[in-house]
C-alpha positions as CSV (number, residue, x, y, z in Angstrom):
1,M,29.6,-37.7,-14.2
2,T,27.2,-36.7,-11.3
3,T,23.8,-39.2,-11.0
4,L,20.3,-38.1,-9.5
5,D,20.2,-39.7,-6.4
6,T,16.4,-40.9,-6.5
7,T,16.0,-42.1,-3.5
8,T,16.1,-39.0,-1.4
9,T,13.6,-37.4,-3.8
10,T,11.4,-35.5,-1.7
11,I,7.6,-35.3,-3.0
12,P,5.3,-32.7,-1.6
13,N,2.2,-33.5,0.8
14,F,-0.5,-31.4,-0.5
15,G,-2.8,-33.0,2.0
16,D,-5.9,-35.4,1.3
17,E,-7.6,-34.2,-1.7
18,N,-10.9,-34.4,0.0
19,T,-9.8,-31.6,2.1
20,T,-10.7,-28.1,1.6
21,D,-8.2,-26.3,4.9
22,R,-5.9,-25.0,1.8
23,K,-5.1,-21.3,1.7
24,I,-3.6,-19.5,-1.4
25,A,-2.8,-15.6,-0.8
26,F,-1.8,-14.1,-4.3
27,V,-0.2,-11.1,-4.6
28,L,-0.4,-8.8,-7.5
29,S,2.2,-6.1,-7.8
30,K,1.5,-5.2,-12.2
31,G,-1.5,-3.3,-13.3
32,N,-1.6,-4.0,-17.0
33,L,-4.2,-5.8,-18.4
34,D,-2.1,-9.0,-19.1
35,M,-0.8,-9.2,-15.3
36,A,-4.5,-9.1,-14.0
37,Y,-5.5,-11.5,-15.6
38,P,-3.3,-14.7,-14.2
39,G,-4.1,-13.9,-10.8
40,L,-7.8,-13.4,-10.7
41,I,-8.1,-16.5,-13.4
42,M,-5.7,-18.9,-10.6
43,A,-7.8,-17.3,-7.5
44,N,-11.2,-18.4,-9.4
45,G,-9.8,-21.6,-10.0
46,A,-8.7,-22.0,-6.3
47,L,-12.2,-20.8,-5.1
48,G,-13.9,-23.7,-7.6
49,E,-11.5,-26.0,-5.6
50,G,-12.9,-24.9,-1.9
51,I,-9.9,-23.2,-1.6
52,E,-9.6,-20.2,0.9
53,V,-8.5,-17.5,-1.5
54,H,-6.7,-13.7,-0.3
55,L,-5.3,-11.7,-3.1
56,F,-2.9,-8.4,-2.0
57,F,-2.4,-5.8,-4.2
58,T,0.6,-3.6,-4.2
59,F,2.5,-1.1,-6.1
60,W,1.1,-1.2,-9.6
61,G,-1.1,-4.1,-8.8
62,M,-3.2,-1.6,-7.1
63,D,-4.5,0.0,-10.7
64,I,-7.0,-3.5,-10.2
65,I,-8.5,-2.3,-7.7
66,N,-8.5,1.4,-8.0
67,T,-11.7,2.8,-9.1
68,K,-10.3,5.6,-11.5
69,T,-8.3,3.0,-13.3
70,M,-9.6,-0.4,-13.3
71,G,-12.0,-0.9,-16.1
72,K,-9.7,1.2,-18.4
73,L,-6.2,-1.1,-17.5
74,K,-4.3,-1.7,-21.0
75,F,-2.0,-4.0,-22.9
76,T,1.1,-3.0,-24.7
77,I,3.8,-5.2,-26.8
78,L,6.4,-2.9,-26.2
79,G,8.7,-4.5,-23.4
80,N,6.9,-7.6,-24.0
81,P,8.8,-10.2,-26.5
82,A,6.1,-12.6,-25.4
83,T,4.0,-11.6,-27.9
84,H,6.2,-12.5,-31.0
85,M,5.7,-9.1,-32.4
86,P,8.6,-6.7,-33.5
87,Q,9.0,-4.5,-30.9
88,G,9.2,-1.3,-32.3
89,L,6.0,-1.4,-33.4
90,G,5.1,-0.9,-29.6
91,G,6.3,2.7,-30.0
92,V,3.7,3.7,-32.7
93,P,1.3,6.0,-31.9
94,G,-2.2,4.1,-31.3
95,M,0.0,0.6,-31.0
96,T,-1.4,0.1,-27.4
97,A,-4.6,1.1,-27.9
98,M,-5.2,-1.6,-30.6
99,A,-3.5,-4.7,-28.5
100,T,-5.5,-3.8,-25.5
101,R,-8.8,-3.5,-27.6
102,Q,-7.8,-6.8,-29.1
103,M,-6.7,-8.4,-26.0
104,K,-10.2,-7.5,-24.6
105,K,-12.1,-8.7,-27.7
106,Q,-10.0,-12.4,-27.0
107,I,-10.7,-12.6,-22.9
108,A,-14.4,-11.1,-23.9
109,D,-14.9,-14.5,-26.7
110,L,-13.7,-16.7,-23.8
111,D,-17.0,-15.4,-21.9
112,V,-14.1,-14.2,-19.4
113,P,-15.9,-10.8,-17.5
114,E,-13.8,-7.8,-17.4
115,V,-11.7,-6.7,-14.4
116,P,-14.5,-4.8,-12.2
117,E,-16.7,-7.8,-12.6
118,F,-14.5,-10.4,-12.4
119,L,-13.7,-9.0,-8.9
120,Q,-16.9,-8.9,-7.4
121,L,-17.6,-12.4,-8.9
122,L,-14.6,-13.1,-7.2
123,V,-15.8,-11.7,-3.9
124,D,-19.2,-13.1,-4.0
125,S,-17.6,-16.4,-4.1
126,G,-15.4,-15.6,-1.1
127,A,-12.1,-14.2,-2.1
128,H,-10.8,-11.7,0.0
129,L,-9.1,-8.8,-1.4
130,W,-6.3,-7.1,0.4
131,A,-4.6,-3.1,-0.5
132,C,-0.9,-2.7,0.2
133,K,-1.3,-0.1,2.6
134,M,2.2,1.4,1.7
135,S,1.2,1.4,-2.0
136,V,-2.1,3.5,-1.3
137,D,-0.1,5.5,0.7
138,M,2.4,6.2,-2.0
139,M,0.0,6.9,-4.6
140,G,-2.0,9.3,-2.6
141,L,-5.2,6.7,-2.5
142,D,-7.7,6.8,0.2
143,P,-9.9,4.0,0.9
144,E,-12.9,5.4,-1.0
145,D,-11.0,5.2,-4.1
146,L,-10.5,1.2,-4.1
147,F,-13.2,-1.1,-5.2
148,D,-16.4,-1.4,-2.6
149,G,-14.9,-5.6,-2.2
150,V,-11.2,-5.0,-0.7
151,D,-11.7,-6.3,2.6
152,D,-9.1,-3.5,4.3
153,V,-5.9,-1.6,3.8
154,I,-3.2,-3.7,5.4
155,N,0.2,-3.5,5.9
156,V,3.3,-6.4,4.7
157,T,3.5,-7.4,8.4
158,E,-0.7,-8.3,8.9
159,F,-0.5,-9.7,5.1
160,M,2.1,-12.2,6.7
161,E,0.0,-13.0,9.5
162,L,-3.0,-13.5,7.4
163,S,-1.2,-15.7,4.9
164,E,0.2,-17.9,7.4
165,D,0.1,-21.7,6.0
166,A,-1.1,-20.6,2.8
167,Q,0.5,-21.3,-0.7
168,I,1.8,-17.7,-2.3
169,V,1.7,-16.8,-5.4
170,F,3.8,-13.8,-6.6
171,I,2.5,-12.3,-10.0
């Protein structure tokens, strides 16, 4: 039987709890409604703690900052077993629209703003929004297609440089 050696346990040092030089970067790679909110909510919480926040939107996460799609994000139960609903219902016509309405209602009932307003709130609070250059090119987007609060369209190398010493959360 193997026993756990507790003498070599490493406890992470997150610095003095009064320090405000912490940095976190969220990579948002999915553009459906239920994947947009976790990053936005965590970014808001980090800002409230005085943490420098960067959000990098890539692949389908571009839908969150694309002015043509950001207000129309959808939620589907299809392929999402965490909904605890029979997967066969996901293919029923109108089910995605119904699930999306229900999720938006639940979010609104919690006084959480819709995605465009939430992005503006984050920018107004000091968050930095970045669009992935490869994703912008791949999707045929122009900077004018993006939410006004996006700082810039950058490549991965630039993102790695700006997120140096940051905690990175991939969503």
